[in-house]
C-alpha positions in Angstrom: -15.4 3.0 -35.0 -15.9 3.0 -31.2 -14.6 5.9 -29.2 -11.7 5.6 -26.9 -14.1 5.9 -23.9 -16.2 3.1 -25.3 -13.2 0.9 -25.8 -12.1 1.6 -22.3 -15.5 0.8 -21.0 -15.5 -2.6 -22.7 -12.2 -3.4 -21.2 -13.4 -2.5 -17.7 -17.0 -3.5 -17.7 -18.9 -2.3 -14.6 -15.6 -1.0 -13.2 -14.7 -4.7 -12.4 -11.0 -4.6 -13.2 -8.3 -3.0 -11.1 -7.2 0.4 -12.5 -4.7 2.8 -11.1 -3.0 6.2 -11.6 0.2 7.8 -10.3 -0.9 11.1 -8.9 2.3 12.2 -7.2 3.0 15.2 -9.5 -0.5 16.6 -8.9 -0.1 15.9 -5.1 3.2 17.8 -4.9 1.8 20.9 -6.6 -1.4 20.6 -4.5 0.5 20.5 -1.2 2.9 23.3 -2.3 -0.2 25.5 -2.9 -2.4 24.5 0.0 0.2 24.3 2.8 1.9 27.6 2.0 0.5 30.9 3.4 -1.2 29.3 6.3 -1.2 31.8 9.1 -2.2 31.6 12.8 -2.3 34.3 15.5 -1.9 33.8 19.2 -5.2 34.0 21.1 -3.3 35.4 24.1 -1.3 38.1 22.3 -2.3 39.2 18.8 1.2 40.5 18.1 2.5 36.9 18.1 1.9 35.1 14.8 3.3 32.4 12.6 2.9 31.6 8.9 4.1 28.9 6.5 6.1 30.4 3.7 6.8 27.5 1.4 6.7 23.7 1.1 10.3 23.0 0.1 10.2 19.2 0.0 7.7 16.5 -0.8 8.7 12.9 -1.4 6.9 9.6 -1.5 4.0 7.9 -3.4 0.5 8.9 -4.2 -1.8 6.5 -6.2 -5.4 6.4 -7.0 -7.0 3.0 -7.5 -10.4 1.7 -8.6 -11.5 -1.8 -7.7 -15.0 -3.1 -8.1 -16.4 0.4 -8.5 -14.7 1.6 -5.3 -12.1 4.4 -5.6 -9.2 3.9 -3.1 -6.6 6.6 -2.3 -3.2 5.3 -1.3 -0.3 7.6 -0.3 2.8 7.7 1.8 4.5 11.1 1.9 7.2 13.0 3.8 6.7 16.8 3.8 9.0 19.7 4.9 7.5 23.2 5.3 9.3 26.4 6.1 7.7 29.0 8.3 8.2 32.6 9.6 6.9 34.2 12.8 7.2 37.2 15.1 7.5 37.2 18.9 5.7 39.6 21.3 8.9 41.7 21.3 8.8 42.0 17.6 11.6 39.6 16.9 11.5 37.9 13.5 11.8 34.1 13.7 12.1 31.4 11.1 12.0 27.6 11.2 10.7 24.5 9.6 8.1 21.8 10.1 8.7 18.2 9.1 5.9 15.6 8.6 8.0 12.4 8.3 5.1 10.2 7.4 1.7 11.2 6.1 -0.1 8.0 5.2 -3.6 7.2 3.8 -4.3 4.8 6.7 -3.2 7.2 9.5 -5.6 9.6 11.2 -4.7 13.2 10.7 -4.6 13.8 14.4 -1.8 11.1 14.6 0.5 12.8 12.1 3.8 13.7 13.7 5.2 17.2 13.2 8.8 17.8 14.0 9.3 21.5 14.8 12.6 23.3 14.2 13.2 26.9 15.3 16.2 28.6 13.9 18.3 30.4 16.5 16.0 29.0 19.2 16.1 30.8 22.6 13.9 31.8 25.5 12.7 34.7 23.5 11.2 32.4 20.9 9.3 30.2 23.3 6.0 31.9 22.6 6.5 31.3 18.9 7.5 27.7 19.3 4.4 27.1 21.4 2.2 28.7 18.7 3.7 26.7 15.9 3.6 23.4 17.8 -0.1 23.8 18.9 -1.9 26.1 16.5 0.0 26.1 13.2 0.1 22.3 13.1 -3.6 22.2 13.9 -4.3 24.5 10.9 -2.1 22.3 8.7 -4.0 19.1 9.8 -7.2 20.8 8.7 -5.7 21.5 5.2 -4.5 17.9 5.0 -7.9 16.5 6.0 -9.4 17.2 2.6 -6.4 15.9 0.6 -8.0 12.5 -0.2 -11.3 14.1 -1.2 -9.6 16.6 -3.5 -7.5 13.9 -5.0 -10.6 11.8 -5.9 -12.3 15.0 -7.2 -9.3 15.8 -9.5 -8.5 12.3 -10.8 -11.4 10.0 -10.0 -12.7 10.2 -13.5 -9.4 8.8 -14.8 -9.8 5.4 -13.0 -13.6 5.1 -12.5 -16.2 5.1 -15.3 -19.5 6.8 -14.3 -22.4 4.4 -14.4 -24.2 6.2 -17.2 -21.1 5.7 -19.4 -20.6 2.0 -18.8 -21.3 -0.3 -21.7 -23.1 -3.3 -20.4 -21.6 -6.5 -21.7 -21.0 -10.0 -20.5 -17.6 -10.6 -19.1 -17.0 -14.3 -19.7 -13.4 -14.3 -20.9 -11.6 -11.0 -20.2 -8.5 -10.4 -22.3 -5.2 -11.1 -20.4 -3.3 -8.0 -19.4 0.5 -7.6 -20.5 -1.5 -4.6 10.6 0.6 -6.7 11.6 3.4 -8.5 9.9 4.6 -12.0 11.1 8.0 -11.4 12.7 10.6 -13.7 14.2 13.2 -11.3 15.6 16.8 -12.5 15.6 16.3 -15.4 13.2 18.5 -15.3 10.1 16.7 -15.1 6.7 18.0 -17.8 4.3 17.7 -16.5 0.7 17.4 -18.4 -2.5 21.0 -17.9 -3.4 22.4 -19.1 -0.1 25.0 -21.9 -0.5 24.3 -23.5 2.9 23.3 -27.1 2.3 19.8 -28.0 3.5 19.5 -30.9 5.9 17.0 -33.7 5.2 13.6 -32.6 6.4 10.4 -34.7 6.7 7.7 -32.8 4.8 4.0 -32.6 4.1 1.8 -30.5 1.9 -0.8 -27.7 2.3 -3.6 -26.9 -0.1 -6.0 -24.0 0.0 -8.9 -23.1 -2.4 -10.5 -19.6 -2.1 -12.6 -17.4 -4.3 -11.9 -13.8 -5.1 -14.4 -11.4 -6.8 -12.0 -10.1 -9.4 -10.4 -11.2 -12.7 -7.6 -13.7 -12.8 -5.2 -11.1 -14.3 -5.9 -8.6 -11.4 -5.4 -11.4 -8.8 -2.2 -12.6 -10.4 -0.7 -9.1 -10.2 -1.1 -9.2 -6.4 1.6 -11.8 -6.4 3.7 -10.2 -9.2 3.5 -6.4 -8.8 5.7 -4.9 -6.1 3.3 -1.9 -5.6 0.3 -4.1 -5.0 2.1 -6.5 -2.8 3.3 -3.6 -0.7 -0.3 -2.6 -0.1 -1.8 -5.9 0.9 1.3 -7.0 3.0 1.5 -3.6 4.7 5.2 -3.5 4.6 8.4 -3.3 2.5 8.5 -5.8 -0.4 11.2 -6.9 -2.9 9.5 -8.3 -6.0 10.0 -7.8 -9.7 7.5 -10.3 -11.2 10.2 -11.7 -13.6 10.8 -15.4 -13.8 13.9 -16.4 -12.0 13.9 -13.3 -9.7 14.0 -13.4 -5.9 11.3 -12.0 -3.7 11.0 -11.0 -0.1 7.9 -10.2 2.0 7.0 -9.5 5.6 10.4 -8.0 6.7 12.2 -10.9 5.2 10.2 -13.6 7.0 9.1 -15.0 3.6 11.7 -15.3 0.9 12.0 -17.2 -2.3 12.2 -17.2 -6.1 9.6 -16.8 -8.8 10.0 -19.9 -10.9 7.3 -19.7 -13.6 4.5 -17.5 -14.7 1.6 -18.3 -17.0 -0.2 -15.0 -17.3 -3.6 -15.1 -15.7 -3.3 -18.9 -15.1 -0.5 -20.1 -13.0 2.4 -18.9 -10.7 5.0 -21.3 -9.3 7.5 -20.3 -6.6 10.3 -21.6 -4.5 9.3 -20.5 -1.0 10.4 -20.6 2.6 9.6 -19.1 6.0 12.5 -17.8 8.0 12.0 -20.1 11.0 12.2 -23.3 8.8 15.4 -25.4 8.9 18.3 -23.7 7.3 18.4 -24.0 3.5 15.0 -25.8 3.2 12.5 -24.5 0.6 9.1 -25.6 -0.4 7.4 -25.4 -3.8 4.2 -23.3 -4.2 1.9 -23.6 -7.2 -0.9 -21.0 -7.5 -3.5 -21.8 -10.1 -6.2 -19.3 -11.1 -9.5 -20.4 -12.6 -11.4 -17.4 -14.2 -15.2 -17.6 -13.8 -17.8 -15.1 -15.2 -17.7 -12.9 -12.1 -15.0 -14.3 -9.9 -11.7 -16.2 -9.8 -11.0 -19.4 -7.9 -7.4 -19.5 -6.5 -5.9 -22.9 -5.7 -2.7 -22.8 -3.7 -0.8 -26.1 -3.5 2.4 -26.1 -1.4 4.7 -29.2 -1.2 7.8 -29.6 1.0 6.3 -28.0 4.1 8.2 -29.2 7.2 6.2 -31.6 9.3 4.7 -29.8 12.3 4.6 -26.5 10.3 1.6 -27.2 8.2 -1.1 -25.6 10.3 0.9 -22.4 11.0 1.7 -22.2 7.3 -1.9 -22.7 6.3 -3.0 -20.0 8.8 -0.4 -17.6 7.5 -1.6 -18.0 3.9 -5.2 -17.4 5.0 -4.5 -14.4 7.3 -1.5 -12.6 5.8 -2.0 -13.4 2.1 -5.6 -14.1 1.3 -7.4 -11.9 3.9 -4.6 -9.3 3.4 -5.5 -9.1 -0.3 -9.2 -9.0 0.3 -9.0 -6.3 3.0 -6.6 -4.1 1.0 -8.7 -4.2 -2.2 -12.2 -4.0 -0.8 -13.4 -7.6 -0.7 -15.4 -9.2 2.1 -13.1 -10.8 4.6 -13.2 -14.6 5.1 -13.3 -16.2 8.5 -10.0 -17.9 9.0 -10.4 -21.7 9.3 -14.0 -21.6 7.9 -14.2 -20.1 4.4 -11.1 -21.5 2.8 -11.5 -25.1 1.5 -8.1 -26.3 2.7 -7.0 -29.9 2.8 
């Protein structure tokens, strides 16, 4: 009988499929250990020092993904750290540091640190200055290796080393069970609204584009909230269940998931916020699995006349290129690579 590792290799030949792991529990322990006990001393007065005492709160998400042999770290964290210090006069001071948003796509130098000094006064000014400039610098240095250490600790769980891969032909894989467009002030019309849609002259939009991934992986980009949040770079409401409502791009795109044929077809009721009130289009996404790629065909009917070109460009830029960019595929040139009609 084949070993578990061999069976896993067969299912993920050449690291072609998307795999992922929730690493938040590890990350919480890692941050608690590595951001505590960090001490700095003033270069102007060695009697002034500050030291982190504990990480008392870590919230958010930390995931490790593997796509086409490439390991991707994705995280969005909020961290609160307690610290203690001593002034030049020998006065003990305590406080906290809050990092409201530590994200995988933000430079460490751009992390915001909110400094709180308990019983703040003129006497604690030297400590506040030390914490704000030097202690945060030391913490940035610790955080700069977080992604590398995350991959070192868990990379083997999502990526199969080349010497362990079982070479096999992937002809028919088994199905598996920036900027956001905004229109401020416009009211989002959701699927359940009772407002009667006015008669609208409509046309259709069609796009055909290739993705170097399996049909199942590509389908999950439209059905899984976590993945959709990554490629859309914003909040998402999505359950993947037939009959459920979805919302993307700050509510500018809303609709209902009508039908799902796993790895084959997805149909939606879909509207953009600026369209006439109550008017929805129908979107049919068909996935054609090839030996090493998947061809996606998107057919949209009921697009208001005059909105077809902007709708086409939004699919290309925000959907298709968003997915390619997030998951390590070559970007397509808008207006050239897609075979729209």
